[in-house]
N, C-alpha and C positions, 0 to 999 in steps of 0.2 A: 350637884356637882358642877363646877364651872364649865361653861361651854368652851369645848376645845376647838373652835373653828380655826381654820388656818389663817394665817397673818396676811397672806397676800395670794391673790388670784389671778388667773389669766385676764380677768376683767380689767385689771389695773393697766394692762398694756394698751388699752384703748386710748389712754391720755399720757403715755410715758414719753419722756424725752427721746429715748431710744426709738421707738416707734415713729415719732415725727421726724427724727433725722434719717431713718431708713426711707420713709416715703418721699422726703424731699430729695433724695439722692437717686432713688430707682423707680419713682412713678412718674410717668411723662404726662403731659398737659391733658392729652385726650382721656387717659385714664382718671386723672384728677377730676375732670369735668363730670365723668360718670359717677365717681365717688361723691362729689357734692351733690349730684341729683339724688342719689340714694339717701344721702343724709337729709335732704330736703324733705322727703315723703314719709321716711320711716321714724317712728318713735325712737329716740336714742336710749340705749340700754347698754350695760355691761355685757361683755362677751360678744356683741355682734355689731351694733351701730354706734358710732362710725365704723365703717369696714376698713380693712386693711388693703384690699386689692380687689380687682374685678377679674372674674374668670370667663373665658369663652369657650372652654372645653375640658373634657376630662375623660381619661381612658386608662384602663389597666391601673397601674400604681401612680399615674401622673395626673397632674392639674396643668393647664394651659391658661395664661393670663392674656389680657388684650395685646400685650407687647409681644406675644408669641413665645414668652419664656415657659419652659417645661419645668415643673417642680415635682419632685418625688414626694407623694403625700403620705406621711407617717402619722397623720392625725385622723383624717378622713371622717370625723365625728363618730368613729367607731361602726360605721355603716358598710365598709368595703371589704369584707372578708373575701369576696370573690373579685375584688377590684371594681372599677368604674366601667360601666357600659359592657359587661360581659356579653358576647354575642348570643349565648343561649338564653340568658336572662331577657335581653331585648327582644329576641325572637318569640319568647313565650309571651311577652306583654303585647306584641303587635298581633300575634294570632288571637289572643283573648279578646282584644280590642274589637276585632271583626265579628267574633262570635257572641260575647255577652259582656258589654262594658260596664254593667252595674247590676246590682241585686237588691231590690228593695226588701226591707224587713217583712217578715211573714213567710218569705221564700228562702230556699237554699240553692246551692249550685254545686257542681261537681268539683271545680277547682278548691272551694272551701273544704268540702268534706275530704278530698284526697290530702289536702295539706294537713287537716287535723288528725288523719289517720297516720300519715308519715311521721308527724312529730311525736304522737302518742307512742308509736312504734320505736322511735329512736329513744324515748325517756325510759327510764327503769320504772317497774311497777312499784307503786300503784298510781303513778302520775299518768291516768288514763283519761282525764276529762280536760276540756279546753274551751277558752273563749278568746277570740281575736279582738284587737282594739287597733285604732288608728295611730297609736303612739305609746311609748313606754310609760308616761305618766298616767295615761288612762288605764293601762294594764295594772299598774300599782293600785290605782283607785279600786279597781274591781277586786284585787286581792284584799284590801282592807275591808271592803264591805262584805265579802264572803267570810272573812275571819270573824266579824262581828256576828254574822247570822249563824255561823257554825257553832260558836262557843257561847253566844249570850253575853259576851263581854265586850268592853269597847277599848280598854287600855292597849297600848303597844309599847314594845321596847325596841328602841333603834339605836344608832350610833352617831356620835359627834363625827363631823367631817363627811359624813355619807351624802351621796346624791342619788335620789330616787325619781328625779323629775322636777319640773318648775311649777306645777299646779299647786294649789293651796294644800291639798291633802298630802301631796308628796313633799312639799317643803316642810310640812309639820312633822314628818317621820324622818326627813333629811336632817343634815347637821351642818350645812355650808352657810356661814354668816351672810355671804353675798346674796343669796336667795331669801333668808329668813328676815334680814334687817329691814325694818320699816314696814313689814307686811301685815302689822296689826295682830290681833289675836289670832293664835294658830288652833288647830284642832286639840280639844282637851284630852288629857290621858296619854299624850305622846312623850313618854319617858325616854331618856337617853343615857348611854353608857359610853366610856372611852372605846375607841375602835382598837383593834389588835395591831399595834405598831410599837415594837420594843425599842425602836430609836428615839421615839417621843412619847415616853410611856409615863403616866402619873405614878406607877409603882416602881419606877427606876429600875426597869429591867435591863437597861444599858446594853442594848443590842442583842440580848440574849433572853428571848421570851420565856417567863416562868408560868404562863397561862393564868396569872392572876386576873387578867381581864375576862377570861371565860368563867372562871369561878365566881366573879362578881356578878355575872348574868345570873347565875343560879341564886345568889344572894338576893338580887333585886326582885327576881320572880317569886321568891319565898315571901319576902317582905310586902311586896304589892298584893300578891295572892289572887289577883284577878285580871291578869294580862291575857288578852286574846291571842296576841302573836308576837314573836320576835322577828323583826324584819331587817334585813342586812344584805349588803353586797358580799357575795361569796369570796371574792378578792376585791381589792380596792384598785381603782384606776390610777393610783398615783404612779406606779403600781406598788401595792403591798400585798404580800402573801401570808396569811396566818400560818402558824405551824401545824404540822399534821394532826395533832389531837385537838385542835381548837374546836373544829366543828363537831367532833364527837362529844366533847364535854357540853357544848350547846345544845345539842340534839338530846342528850340525856336529861338536860336541865328542863327543856321544854316538855319532854315527855313526863318528867316528875310532877310538874306544876300545871299541866293541862293547858299549855300554850302551844299554838301552831308555829312551825317554822317556815318562814317565807324568805326565799333567797332571791335576790335580785341579780339577775346575769344578763340584764339587757345589753351592756356593751360587749360581753365577753364570751356568750354562748356561741354555738356553731363552730368550734374549732380554734378560737382565738388563743387559748392557753394550752393547745395540744391534746385536748379532750373534746368530746361534743358538747358535754356539759361540764361546767368548771367544777361543780360539786363532786364530780367523779374522781378528782384529786384527793377528796377527803374521805372517801368510803362512807358517805352518808347520803340519804335521800331526804330532801325537804317534804313538807306537806304541800307546798306550792312552790313553784319556780316561775318567775317572770323573764321573758326573753323579748328580744326586739331588734331595733337598729339594723344589724346585718341580715336579718330575716328577709327583708325587702330587696335584697340584692344590690343595694346601693342605689335603688331607684325610688321604691315606694316606701312611705311610711307605714310600718306594719309591726305589730307587737302581739304577744300571746301570753296568756296565763295557763299554765299546766297545773292541774290540782289532782289530789287524791280522788279516787272514784267515789269514795263514801261522803266526800264534801259536796256532792251534788245534792244539796239540801235546801235549795231555795227557788223551787219551781214557780212560786207565786209571787217572786220579787223581780225587780229589774237590776241586775248586777252590772250589766255593761250598756246595752241598749243603744249602742252607737250607730249612726247612719251607715257608716262604712265598715260595719263589724264583720261582714262576710263579702268584702269587696272582691269580686272574681279576678280582676286585673292584678290586684295586690297579692292574692292567693297564688296566682299563676306565676308571678315573680318569686314568691317564696319557694314554691315547688321547683322551679327551675334552679334556685340557689342551692337547694338541698342536693339536687341532682348533680351539680357542679362540685359541690363539696365532696360527695361520694366518689364520683367518676375521676376526678383529679386528685384524689387521696389527700385533700387538704388539711384534715385533721392531723395526719401522719406527717405531712410536709410541715405544718406549723411547729410540731415537736422537733423534728430533725433541724430546720433552719434555725429555730430559736435556740437550740443547743449550741449550734456553731456561732450565732450572733452573740450569745452570752460569754463565750470563749474569747471573742474578739474585743468585746467590751471590757473583759477582765484584764485583757492585755493593755488597753488604754488606761485602765485605772492604775495599773502598775507604774505608769510613766507620769500620771498627772496628779500631784498632791490634792488638787481642788476637787477631785472625784473621790467622795468618801464611800460611795456604794453603787454597785451594779446589781441588778436583780431581774429576774424574768421567769415566765412560764410560757413556753410557746412563743408566739410572736407578740406577747405583751411585755415589753422591756422597759426598765427605768435607769436613768444614770442621775445620781444625786450629787449636787454640787455644794461645797462649803467653802469658807475662807479657811485655809489651812492654818492661819496664824491664830485664829479664835475658836475654830470648830463650829462656827455658827453658820446657818444657811446663807448662802451667797445669792441673793435675789438678783444683784446687779450683774453678776457674771452670767448667771443663767440667762438672763435677758439679752446680754451681749452676745451670747453663743448662740441663741436662737436666731437673731436677726442676721448674724454673720452666716449661719446655714441657710437662711432664706435667700440671702444674696447668692449662695453657691448651689441654690436649686433643691433645698430640702426643708420640708415643713413637718413640724410635729408640735405636740402640746406641751405646755409648761404646767406642772401639777405642784401644788403647795408653794409655788413661786420659785422653787429651786431644783425640781426634778424634771429632766428631759424625759418625756414619756414617748416611747416609740411603739407604734401599732400599725404596721405596714399590712397591705393585703396578704392573704395566706398563700397566694399563688405568684408572689413576687419572685423574680429570677434572683438566684443567688448572687450574681454579679451586681445586680442593682442594690441588694441588701449590703454587700461589702462596700460599694460606692458610698451609700448613705453613711455607714460608720466611718468611713475614711473622711467624710465632710465634717463629722462631728470632732473627729481627732484633729483635723486641720483647725477648726474653729477654737478648740481649747488651746492649741499650740500658739494661735495667733494672740489669744487673750492672756497668756501666761506672763 
């Protein structure tokens, strides 16, 4: 099947005229000198270098640049469920630094054990075994190795447009051209299928998914016959949310053909979608789930693989073996993060605020013909922009809106080139959420 990679990525913004114009108007000379120095020392790559601006601080939902501008961050690289610099997370890190700043392999430590116990308690049975990793890509690699060892197979089935990390194994199962292009031979046996997206569907579902994509997974598993795992994002960060029955059909297909189901919830777990685990929306339990990003409290890189207890089947193999696998400081940050989510009722708050935000975005959609769709679960929200005259994705408008919003103090991610993806901290004040949506409304009005 033809690769359905997206036509435009946020990486294109690194060299766009709109970016250059914005920087020329809003970046002062002292900031420019720092950006030039950064570009001097770091390898240039899409999505990061050259950089947009320079930060000197972050707290709660805000970033602060060198010029003292405060920016509401609805991007956050998906790490800031509890905001930046939460006092309880920072305090836990400082205490742990004084007690045990590092744990060498062969040894364990209480923060690692306590975090493992807490996560496996939160997860439904039989997800009772865990391994930590220093990042999401690494945890995906652990999941792929475990699936091979558990099944004796090596093929995988994943989705075009998916992102599972930037390492070679992760881009092999991933589906974004920006990461796969010119990377050379990828892992063998990494088969791909179209993602569940009725708005851009090869089966012409035309906005109303008929679950042909889910049924196709069953077809491919049957024809291949020896797939070890289906690996996919439970929901896509565009965002796009599969229909209710999608994962039930895929779960049944995996069981029918002996494939494991690995769900990647690295950006969305821990309450982002209004449930602790995103798969809880779909009444299924995967064989493995990978989480990360926000697990480190917006401070430490930390990810985890949670697996079925009976998949503890490789005691004489090295699945992860990472130097910082049980880093006590990272685990202390993770424990404090879970405590904040529980004590501040952030999962419930995400659901409640997300419902209100979606209502506000629907109202904007009713007034702006360029807004073709708004969607969300919890505080993972998307606004899709088109050219009303043609019905095609409007990349230029989306870029203009993004830079206009940055000027007014709001940062967010562009997905697929034309979707404003909004992911604020779960503890954001409702007034700040309303302000951000008002900024988007004003930017759309300005560009009409």
